[in-house]
C-alpha positions as a LaTeX table, in Angstrom:
\begin{tabular}{lrrr}
\hline
Residue & $x$ (\AA) & $y$ (\AA) & $z$ (\AA) \\
\hline
Met1 & $-36.65$ & 207.88 & 135.82 \\
Asp2 & $-33.20$ & 206.48 & 134.83 \\
Arg3 & $-31.93$ & 208.57 & 132.44 \\
Phe4 & $-29.89$ & 206.10 & 130.64 \\
Arg5 & $-33.19$ & 204.14 & 129.35 \\
Gly6 & $-32.99$ & 203.65 & 125.59 \\
Tyr7 & $-36.41$ & 204.74 & 124.78 \\
Gln8 & $-35.60$ & 207.96 & 126.81 \\
Ile9 & $-32.64$ & 208.41 & 124.71 \\
Leu10 & $-34.30$ & 208.13 & 121.77 \\
Val11 & $-37.60$ & 210.45 & 122.40 \\
Asn12 & $-35.34$ & 213.02 & 124.31 \\
Gly13 & $-32.60$ & 213.37 & 121.92 \\
Leu14 & $-29.92$ & 212.45 & 124.64 \\
Lys15 & $-26.75$ & 211.54 & 123.46 \\
Ile16 & $-24.69$ & 209.36 & 125.63 \\
Ser17 & $-21.18$ & 207.88 & 124.91 \\
Ile18 & $-19.96$ & 204.03 & 125.00 \\
Asp19 & $-17.71$ & 205.39 & 127.67 \\
Asp20 & $-21.07$ & 206.57 & 129.69 \\
Ile21 & $-22.68$ & 203.00 & 129.24 \\
Ile22 & $-19.34$ & 201.54 & 130.68 \\
Glu23 & $-19.46$ & 203.82 & 134.07 \\
Arg24 & $-23.31$ & 202.82 & 134.13 \\
Tyr25 & $-22.85$ & 199.28 & 133.98 \\
Ser26 & $-19.76$ & 199.46 & 136.37 \\
Ser27 & $-22.08$ & 200.63 & 138.92 \\
Ile28 & $-25.13$ & 198.20 & 138.28 \\
Pro29 & $-24.89$ & 194.52 & 139.78 \\
Ala30 & $-26.94$ & 192.50 & 137.19 \\
Asp31 & $-27.14$ & 188.95 & 135.66 \\
Ile32 & $-27.47$ & 190.40 & 131.92 \\
Tyr33 & $-26.61$ & 193.52 & 130.36 \\
Ile34 & $-28.07$ & 194.68 & 126.90 \\
Ser35 & $-25.86$ & 196.55 & 124.61 \\
Leu36 & $-27.78$ & 199.83 & 124.18 \\
Asp37 & $-27.92$ & 200.26 & 120.45 \\
Ile38 & $-28.51$ & 203.30 & 118.17 \\
Pro39 & $-31.57$ & 202.64 & 116.48 \\
Thr40 & $-31.96$ & 203.06 & 112.72 \\
Phe41 & $-34.66$ & 205.05 & 111.07 \\
Leu42 & $-36.51$ & 204.26 & 108.05 \\
Pro43 & $-35.43$ & 205.64 & 105.53 \\
Thr44 & $-31.96$ & 206.63 & 106.25 \\
Lys45 & $-28.73$ & 206.43 & 104.01 \\
Lys46 & $-26.48$ & 205.62 & 107.19 \\
Gln47 & $-28.18$ & 202.67 & 108.10 \\
His48 & $-25.11$ & 200.61 & 107.53 \\
Gln49 & $-22.54$ & 202.74 & 109.45 \\
Ile50 & $-25.12$ & 202.68 & 112.47 \\
Val51 & $-25.25$ & 198.87 & 112.10 \\
Glu52 & $-21.58$ & 198.83 & 112.07 \\
Glu53 & $-21.58$ & 201.41 & 115.43 \\
Asn54 & $-23.87$ & 198.89 & 117.14 \\
Ile55 & $-21.70$ & 196.11 & 116.64 \\
Arg56 & $-18.18$ & 198.10 & 117.56 \\
Asn57 & $-20.16$ & 199.06 & 120.91 \\
Phe58 & $-21.23$ & 195.80 & 121.68 \\
Leu59 & $-17.49$ & 194.70 & 121.28 \\
Ile60 & $-16.30$ & 197.25 & 123.41 \\
Leu61 & $-18.68$ & 196.22 & 126.28 \\
Ser62 & $-18.09$ & 192.42 & 125.75 \\
Glu63 & $-14.45$ & 193.35 & 126.06 \\
Lys64 & $-14.83$ & 195.56 & 128.76 \\
Phe65 & $-16.86$ & 193.15 & 131.01 \\
Lys66 & $-15.56$ & 189.54 & 130.23 \\
Asp67 & $-17.32$ & 188.37 & 133.41 \\
Arg68 & $-20.32$ & 189.34 & 132.45 \\
Lys69 & $-23.10$ & 188.28 & 129.93 \\
Ile70 & $-23.62$ & 191.17 & 127.59 \\
Ile71 & $-26.59$ & 190.64 & 125.03 \\
Pro72 & $-26.46$ & 192.61 & 121.50 \\
Ile73 & $-30.21$ & 194.19 & 120.64 \\
Ile74 & $-31.13$ & 194.92 & 117.42 \\
His75 & $-34.26$ & 197.21 & 116.35 \\
Met76 & $-36.22$ & 196.99 & 112.73 \\
Tyr77 & $-32.94$ & 196.83 & 110.77 \\
Arg78 & $-33.18$ & 196.62 & 106.81 \\
Ser79 & $-33.16$ & 192.65 & 106.00 \\
Asp80 & $-29.89$ & 192.81 & 104.26 \\
Leu81 & $-28.62$ & 194.56 & 107.54 \\
Leu82 & $-30.37$ & 192.35 & 109.89 \\
Gln83 & $-28.43$ & 189.51 & 108.22 \\
Tyr84 & $-25.49$ & 190.94 & 108.17 \\
Ala85 & $-25.78$ & 191.68 & 112.06 \\
Phe86 & $-26.40$ & 188.40 & 112.61 \\
Glu87 & $-23.80$ & 186.99 & 110.84 \\
Lys88 & $-20.93$ & 189.53 & 112.75 \\
Tyr89 & $-22.69$ & 188.53 & 116.02 \\
Arg90 & $-22.28$ & 184.94 & 114.97 \\
Glu91 & $-18.53$ & 185.44 & 114.06 \\
Val92 & $-17.86$ & 186.47 & 117.57 \\
Gly93 & $-19.31$ & 183.42 & 119.22 \\
Ile94 & $-22.86$ & 185.16 & 120.41 \\
Asp95 & $-25.87$ & 182.77 & 120.87 \\
Leu96 & $-28.23$ & 185.37 & 122.08 \\
Ile97 & $-29.59$ & 188.49 & 120.37 \\
Ala98 & $-31.97$ & 190.46 & 121.58 \\
Tyr99 & $-34.88$ & 192.09 & 118.88 \\
Gly100 & $-36.09$ & 195.21 & 120.40 \\
Gly101 & $-39.59$ & 196.27 & 119.19 \\
Ile102 & $-40.76$ & 199.13 & 117.06 \\
Val103 & $-40.86$ & 202.48 & 119.13 \\
Pro104 & $-43.02$ & 205.28 & 118.32 \\
Pro105 & $-40.66$ & 207.52 & 116.70 \\
Met106 & $-39.81$ & 204.50 & 114.15 \\
Leu107 & $-43.66$ & 204.13 & 113.63 \\
Lys108 & $-43.63$ & 208.01 & 113.07 \\
Ala109 & $-40.87$ & 207.73 & 110.38 \\
Thr110 & $-42.23$ & 204.87 & 108.67 \\
Arg111 & $-45.99$ & 206.00 & 108.31 \\
Leu112 & $-44.26$ & 209.42 & 106.84 \\
Arg113 & $-41.97$ & 207.15 & 104.55 \\
Leu114 & $-45.40$ & 205.29 & 103.65 \\
Ile115 & $-47.40$ & 208.70 & 103.11 \\
Ser116 & $-44.64$ & 210.23 & 100.61 \\
Leu117 & $-45.05$ & 207.13 & 98.60 \\
Leu118 & $-48.80$ & 207.55 & 97.91 \\
\hline
\end{tabular}
């Protein structure tokens, strides 16, 4: 199993750097690359910082791989952060954004949040 899969990173608590991603993408011939994002969990006070880091990582990958198609991905951002991310990606000419599904740890965090509101 590829240790760089986003879901595996999430569930196993692995930490990778943008340099790890660059190294991996340099060794894999592909038509399209997805800019691996850091998921935002609900609730968190650091969501804006996480979204900023995801945008920054995408820009680093785009600069490093100018000859490749890099697609940013977003997951379950708050609506204001979703709009913010869309605007930032639009500013740099992005015409395609991948929207990731809700993964089980996010569902758990959301369920716990909902239960705490009861």
